[in-house]
PAMARTI-314735 format. One record per residue (C-alpha): residue number from 1; residue in three letters; x, y, z negated. Coordinates in steps of 0.02 Angstrom, whole numbers, plus 50000, padded with zeros to 5 digits. Layout:
// residues N
(atom NUM; ALA; (X; Y; Z)) ...
//
This chain:
// residues 312
(atom 1; MET; (54696; 55078; 48022)) (atom 2; LYS; (54567; 55209; 47964)) (atom 3; GLY; (54390; 55198; 47904)) (atom 4; PRO; (54241; 55298; 47927)) (atom 5; LEU; (54239; 55467; 47869)) (atom 6; PHE; (54137; 55509; 47696)) (atom 7; TYR; (54096; 55716; 47658)) (atom 8; SER; (54096; 55820; 47509)) (atom 9; LYS; (53940; 55867; 47432)) (atom 10; ILE; (53860; 56014; 47362)) (atom 11; LEU; (53742; 56007; 47205)) (atom 12; LEU; (53649; 56188; 47250)) (atom 13; PHE; (53534; 56174; 47099)) (atom 14; GLY; (53530; 56046; 46940)) (atom 15; GLU; (53705; 56060; 46868)) (atom 16; TYR; (53695; 56001; 46676)) (atom 17; GLY; (53486; 56015; 46693)) (atom 18; ILE; (53480; 55848; 46784)) (atom 19; ILE; (53569; 55788; 46611)) (atom 20; LYS; (53402; 55833; 46537)) (atom 21; ASP; (53281; 55793; 46668)) (atom 22; SER; (53275; 55943; 46769)) (atom 23; LYS; (53250; 55935; 46966)) (atom 24; GLY; (53415; 55947; 47081)) (atom 25; LEU; (53453; 55949; 47256)) (atom 26; SER; (53612; 55899; 47317)) (atom 27; ILE; (53672; 55920; 47504)) (atom 28; PRO; (53816; 55848; 47594)) (atom 29; TYR; (53942; 55965; 47645)) (atom 30; ASN; (54040; 55918; 47810)) (atom 31; PHE; (54182; 56042; 47791)) (atom 32; PHE; (54288; 55925; 47682)) (atom 33; LYS; (54301; 55735; 47704)) (atom 34; GLY; (54404; 55583; 47663)) (atom 35; ALA; (54437; 55405; 47728)) (atom 36; LEU; (54532; 55269; 47688)) (atom 37; LYS; (54698; 55232; 47788)) (atom 38; THR; (54830; 55129; 47793)) (atom 39; ASP; (55017; 55164; 47829)) (atom 40; ASN; (55157; 55074; 47756)) (atom 41; GLY; (55290; 55225; 47761)) (atom 42; LEU; (55183; 55316; 47637)) (atom 43; ALA; (55223; 55493; 47598)) (atom 44; GLU; (55218; 55543; 47396)) (atom 45; GLU; (55034; 55606; 47401)) (atom 46; ALA; (54972; 55443; 47484)) (atom 47; GLN; (55076; 55340; 47361)) (atom 48; LYS; (54994; 55415; 47212)) (atom 49; SER; (54831; 55373; 47298)) (atom 50; ASN; (54888; 55200; 47333)) (atom 51; ARG; (54917; 55164; 47151)) (atom 52; LYS; (54759; 55231; 47091)) (atom 53; LEU; (54654; 55122; 47202)) (atom 54; LYS; (54762; 54990; 47127)) (atom 55; ASP; (54695; 55033; 46960)) (atom 56; PHE; (54533; 55050; 47033)) (atom 57; ALA; (54538; 54866; 47091)) (atom 58; GLY; (54566; 54814; 46911)) (atom 59; TYR; (54416; 54934; 46850)) (atom 60; LEU; (54312; 54843; 46980)) (atom 61; GLU; (54352; 54676; 46927)) (atom 62; GLN; (54304; 54725; 46745)) (atom 63; LEU; (54155; 54780; 46802)) (atom 64; HIS; (54100; 54632; 46908)) (atom 65; GLN; (54136; 54529; 46753)) (atom 66; ASN; (54040; 54659; 46639)) (atom 67; GLU; (53879; 54671; 46758)) (atom 68; PRO; (53902; 54518; 46882)) (atom 69; GLU; (53703; 54546; 46925)) (atom 70; LEU; (53726; 54735; 46985)) (atom 71; VAL; (53875; 54721; 47108)) (atom 72; SER; (54040; 54628; 47168)) (atom 73; PHE; (54158; 54674; 47285)) (atom 74; ASP; (54286; 54567; 47395)) (atom 75; LEU; (54436; 54607; 47280)) (atom 76; GLU; (54542; 54491; 47370)) (atom 77; ARG; (54533; 54597; 47534)) (atom 78; PHE; (54540; 54755; 47430)) (atom 79; ASN; (54699; 54709; 47342)) (atom 80; ALA; (54777; 54644; 47507)) (atom 81; ASP; (54737; 54796; 47594)) (atom 82; ILE; (54822; 54893; 47442)) (atom 83; ASP; (54974; 54798; 47473)) (atom 84; GLN; (54981; 54841; 47653)) (atom 85; GLY; (54980; 55028; 47599)) (atom 86; MET; (54792; 55080; 47591)) (atom 87; TYR; (54757; 55255; 47526)) (atom 88; PHE; (54617; 55375; 47527)) (atom 89; ASP; (54661; 55523; 47644)) (atom 90; SER; (54559; 55671; 47595)) (atom 91; SER; (54544; 55853; 47618)) (atom 92; ILE; (54415; 55877; 47484)) (atom 93; PRO; (54503; 55981; 47335)) (atom 94; GLN; (54498; 55880; 47176)) (atom 95; GLY; (54436; 55972; 47020)) (atom 96; TYR; (54321; 56085; 47129)) (atom 97; GLY; (54150; 56018; 47085)) (atom 98; ILE; (54113; 55958; 47272)) (atom 99; GLY; (54126; 55780; 47248)) (atom 100; SER; (54311; 55708; 47282)) (atom 101; SER; (54294; 55553; 47183)) (atom 102; GLY; (54107; 55525; 47256)) (atom 103; ALA; (54180; 55529; 47433)) (atom 104; LEU; (54299; 55379; 47377)) (atom 105; VAL; (54188; 55278; 47285)) (atom 106; ALA; (54070; 55280; 47440)) (atom 107; ALA; (54208; 55235; 47548)) (atom 108; ILE; (54256; 55081; 47452)) (atom 109; TYR; (54081; 55028; 47412)) (atom 110; ASP; (54048; 55035; 47603)) (atom 111; LYS; (54197; 54927; 47646)) (atom 112; TYR; (54219; 54805; 47498)) (atom 113; ALA; (54046; 54782; 47419)) (atom 114; ASN; (53963; 54612; 47437)) (atom 115; LYS; (53777; 54620; 47497)) (atom 116; ARG; (53797; 54810; 47515)) (atom 117; ILE; (53635; 54905; 47543)) (atom 118; THR; (53666; 54999; 47708)) (atom 119; VAL; (53604; 55169; 47774)) (atom 120; LEU; (53508; 55085; 47904)) (atom 121; GLU; (53394; 55002; 47790)) (atom 122; ASN; (53224; 55066; 47736)) (atom 123; LEU; (53284; 55162; 47585)) (atom 124; THR; (53149; 55123; 47458)) (atom 125; ARG; (53162; 55222; 47297)) (atom 126; ASP; (53216; 55056; 47210)) (atom 127; LYS; (53361; 55050; 47332)) (atom 128; LEU; (53413; 55226; 47302)) (atom 129; LEU; (53405; 55189; 47117)) (atom 130; THR; (53507; 55033; 47123)) (atom 131; LEU; (53643; 55126; 47242)) (atom 132; LYS; (53640; 55270; 47113)) (atom 133; LYS; (53669; 55158; 46963)) (atom 134; ILE; (53808; 55053; 47057)) (atom 135; PHE; (53885; 55223; 47106)) (atom 136; GLY; (53876; 55288; 46933)) (atom 137; ARG; (53963; 55130; 46852)) (atom 138; MET; (54095; 55154; 46991)) (atom 139; GLU; (54132; 55331; 46972)) (atom 140; SER; (54138; 55326; 46776)) (atom 141; TYR; (54315; 55261; 46810)) (atom 142; PHE; (54357; 55451; 46863)) (atom 143; HIS; (54244; 55551; 46745)) (atom 144; GLY; (54208; 55443; 46591)) (atom 145; LYS; (54018; 55463; 46634)) (atom 146; SER; (53939; 55482; 46797)) (atom 147; SER; (53772; 55509; 46866)) (atom 148; GLY; (53821; 55417; 47033)) (atom 149; LEU; (53744; 55562; 47126)) (atom 150; ASP; (53918; 55625; 47229)) (atom 151; PRO; (53948; 55459; 47286)) (atom 152; LEU; (53758; 55428; 47344)) (atom 153; ASN; (53763; 55590; 47428)) (atom 154; SER; (53928; 55570; 47525)) (atom 155; TYR; (53858; 55374; 47555)) (atom 156; LEU; (53711; 55433; 47631)) (atom 157; SER; (53754; 55591; 47714)) (atom 158; LEU; (53579; 55665; 47684)) (atom 159; PRO; (53512; 55793; 47570)) (atom 160; ILE; (53454; 55716; 47398)) (atom 161; LEU; (53307; 55777; 47298)) (atom 162; ILE; (53314; 55741; 47114)) (atom 163; ASN; (53149; 55741; 47042)) (atom 164; SER; (53199; 55658; 46879)) (atom 165; GLN; (53346; 55540; 46815)) (atom 166; ASP; (53246; 55380; 46881)) (atom 167; ASN; (53152; 55478; 47025)) (atom 168; ILE; (53265; 55531; 47184)) (atom 169; GLU; (53223; 55520; 47367)) (atom 170; SER; (53324; 55574; 47524)) (atom 171; THR; (53225; 55753; 47577)) (atom 172; SER; (53256; 55871; 47715)) (atom 173; ILE; (53288; 56061; 47701)) (atom 174; PRO; (53236; 56195; 47820)) (atom 175; SER; (53367; 56202; 47967)) (atom 176; GLN; (53501; 56332; 47951)) (atom 177; ASN; (53468; 56494; 48049)) (atom 178; ARG; (53636; 56527; 48137)) (atom 179; GLU; (53583; 56718; 48178)) (atom 180; GLY; (53509; 56759; 47983)) (atom 181; LYS; (53573; 56875; 47865)) (atom 182; GLY; (53563; 56769; 47721)) (atom 183; ALA; (53687; 56630; 47650)) (atom 184; VAL; (53744; 56512; 47532)) (atom 185; PHE; (53929; 56538; 47503)) (atom 186; LEU; (54063; 56464; 47398)) (atom 187; LEU; (54181; 56577; 47292)) (atom 188; ASP; (54359; 56495; 47250)) (atom 189; SER; (54398; 56528; 47073)) (atom 190; GLY; (54578; 56485; 47114)) (atom 191; SER; (54596; 56347; 46958)) (atom 192; THR; (54518; 56171; 46943)) (atom 193; GLY; (54386; 56127; 46821)) (atom 194; GLU; (54378; 55960; 46725)) (atom 195; THR; (54219; 55896; 46712)) (atom 196; ALA; (54226; 55793; 46549)) (atom 197; PRO; (54274; 55937; 46432)) (atom 198; MET; (54150; 56046; 46499)) (atom 199; VAL; (53999; 55913; 46483)) (atom 200; GLN; (54071; 55902; 46299)) (atom 201; ILE; (54041; 56087; 46263)) (atom 202; PHE; (53871; 56069; 46344)) (atom 203; MET; (53817; 55917; 46238)) (atom 204; GLU; (53901; 56020; 46075)) (atom 205; LYS; (53786; 56175; 46117)) (atom 206; MET; (53630; 56045; 46151)) (atom 207; LYS; (53635; 56006; 45958)) (atom 208; ASN; (53582; 56189; 45925)) (atom 209; GLU; (53395; 56202; 45919)) (atom 210; GLY; (53400; 56384; 46005)) (atom 211; PHE; (53514; 56326; 46154)) (atom 212; ARG; (53391; 56180; 46177)) (atom 213; ASN; (53248; 56284; 46189)) (atom 214; VAL; (53333; 56395; 46320)) (atom 215; ILE; (53374; 56239; 46417)) (atom 216; LYS; (53194; 56191; 46414)) (atom 217; ASP; (53106; 56353; 46432)) (atom 218; GLU; (53226; 56455; 46542)) (atom 219; PHE; (53360; 56350; 46641)) (atom 220; ILE; (53260; 56198; 46687)) (atom 221; LYS; (53107; 56306; 46735)) (atom 222; HIS; (53193; 56417; 46849)) (atom 223; THR; (53298; 56278; 46920)) (atom 224; ASP; (53139; 56170; 46957)) (atom 225; ALA; (53065; 56325; 47048)) (atom 226; CYS; (53225; 56363; 47151)) (atom 227; VAL; (53244; 56175; 47206)) (atom 228; GLU; (53047; 56189; 47255)) (atom 229; ASP; (53073; 56371; 47338)) (atom 230; PHE; (53230; 56293; 47434)) (atom 231; ILE; (53138; 56153; 47513)) (atom 232; SER; (52983; 56249; 47553)) (atom 233; GLY; (53091; 56393; 47630)) (atom 234; ASN; (53013; 56535; 47510)) (atom 235; VAL; (53157; 56656; 47523)) (atom 236; LYS; (53067; 56794; 47417)) (atom 237; SER; (53035; 56685; 47265)) (atom 238; LEU; (53179; 56575; 47285)) (atom 239; PHE; (53296; 56741; 47246)) (atom 240; SER; (53170; 56799; 47110)) (atom 241; ASN; (53203; 56634; 47020)) (atom 242; LEU; (53396; 56640; 47067)) (atom 243; LYS; (53419; 56804; 46985)) (atom 244; GLN; (53340; 56725; 46813)) (atom 245; LEU; (53439; 56581; 46836)) (atom 246; SER; (53610; 56669; 46861)) (atom 247; HIS; (53561; 56769; 46701)) (atom 248; VAL; (53513; 56627; 46595)) (atom 249; VAL; (53703; 56540; 46648)) (atom 250; LEU; (53795; 56721; 46611)) (atom 251; ASP; (53713; 56726; 46447)) (atom 252; HIS; (53723; 56543; 46393)) (atom 253; PHE; (53858; 56453; 46489)) (atom 254; LYS; (53990; 56578; 46468)) (atom 255; PRO; (54127; 56451; 46442)) (atom 256; MET; (54088; 56362; 46600)) (atom 257; ILE; (54125; 56513; 46699)) (atom 258; PRO; (54305; 56560; 46721)) (atom 259; LYS; (54329; 56742; 46631)) (atom 260; GLU; (54394; 56830; 46775)) (atom 261; PHE; (54220; 56804; 46858)) (atom 262; HIS; (54118; 56861; 46715)) (atom 263; LYS; (54106; 57039; 46789)) (atom 264; LEU; (54089; 56990; 46972)) (atom 265; TRP; (53924; 56877; 46906)) (atom 266; LYS; (53855; 57033; 46824)) (atom 267; LEU; (53887; 57148; 46962)) (atom 268; GLY; (53791; 57023; 47081)) (atom 269; ILE; (53642; 57030; 46949)) (atom 270; GLU; (53649; 57208; 46932)) (atom 271; THR; (53662; 57262; 47113)) (atom 272; ASN; (53549; 57113; 47186)) (atom 273; ASP; (53677; 57098; 47318)) (atom 274; TYR; (53719; 56909; 47275)) (atom 275; TYR; (53691; 56793; 47143)) (atom 276; LEU; (53813; 56666; 47066)) (atom 277; LYS; (53780; 56498; 46995)) (atom 278; LEU; (53896; 56354; 46938)) (atom 279; CYS; (53934; 56237; 47066)) (atom 280; GLY; (53962; 56072; 46965)) (atom 281; SER; (54004; 56066; 46801)) (atom 282; GLY; (54100; 56244; 46811)) (atom 283; GLY; (54254; 56280; 46708)) (atom 284; GLY; (54350; 56307; 46883)) (atom 285; GLY; (54341; 56247; 47045)) (atom 286; TYR; (54215; 56337; 47181)) (atom 287; ILE; (54078; 56462; 47109)) (atom 288; LEU; (53910; 56448; 47226)) (atom 289; GLY; (53839; 56614; 47279)) (atom 290; PHE; (53676; 56653; 47365)) (atom 291; THR; (53642; 56815; 47468)) (atom 292; GLN; (53488; 56890; 47573)) (atom 293; ASN; (53634; 56989; 47663)) (atom 294; LEU; (53801; 56913; 47683)) (atom 295; GLU; (53865; 57073; 47754)) (atom 296; GLN; (53834; 57167; 47605)) (atom 297; ALA; (53899; 57016; 47485)) (atom 298; LYS; (54065; 57024; 47575)) (atom 299; LYS; (54080; 57207; 47542)) (atom 300; THR; (54028; 57199; 47360)) (atom 301; LEU; (54146; 57054; 47343)) (atom 302; GLN; (54299; 57128; 47429)) (atom 303; GLY; (54453; 57043; 47402)) (atom 304; HIS; (54374; 56861; 47384)) (atom 305; ASP; (54343; 56754; 47516)) (atom 306; LEU; (54173; 56680; 47552)) (atom 307; GLU; (54166; 56502; 47631)) (atom 308; VAL; (53991; 56503; 47702)) (atom 309; VAL; (53893; 56338; 47679)) (atom 310; TYR; (53719; 56368; 47726)) (atom 311; THR; (53644; 56513; 47828)) (atom 312; PHE; (53456; 56568; 47836)) 
//
């Protein structure tokens, strides 16, 4: 038995900012995916996943007791499938900021939620917000606190525009230009990042008035502009805002950038060959890069593998 596939996601813009009501833009990334499978002779990795699903079933039961009006699940069937050896078979790397737990949450909701909101319905803003809330509660099991955006992206498999915390919509982005020189790419930092400690650092920094002003006057301003530029295909303005955004992150989010990438980050800003930004909460995992000339960026980043996500 194998369930439908759910893909990873990339939050192109909005990391940290969306906590403070900046805009955000999240896109599905079909290179990595996961699906629920059943197998009686489970390998060690699958056994680990199976045990985690058992714990998760207990968490979902608690969630239903606490918020019965929000969501309920067919837990009898879920537990029976877990006993049969069900696990989540996923190629999405964990701790890399591309939504490994989001894909799992989407798969469980899709299969076991009672009265679920389906992708085929007319997805009004209210329905999207309800889904986001449900997914946020479900994914909190993994992160302590979740916006619900990763599972929402994985579930809908559509780009999602975040205008503010309670205003989200599915959107379209300019089609990829396969012949284009420009690209969005991923760089592997070689280590995993943990979301909770990074968010903790950010919340501590937010107690400082100077940092709060930087977030409001610079970080959110350039994030919002990048979202608008990307959606409208305004490449010139996008790269001007990306440079500013990359600078703000280097200056004020150093703990979130793995140490060995500080120089590369600065080099991109100095040469204009590429600009780097956080992918998710940072601390490890992937780093997101933007370039107007992929071949040049590859030369400057020699020794690093660039995984191309989108071309323009």
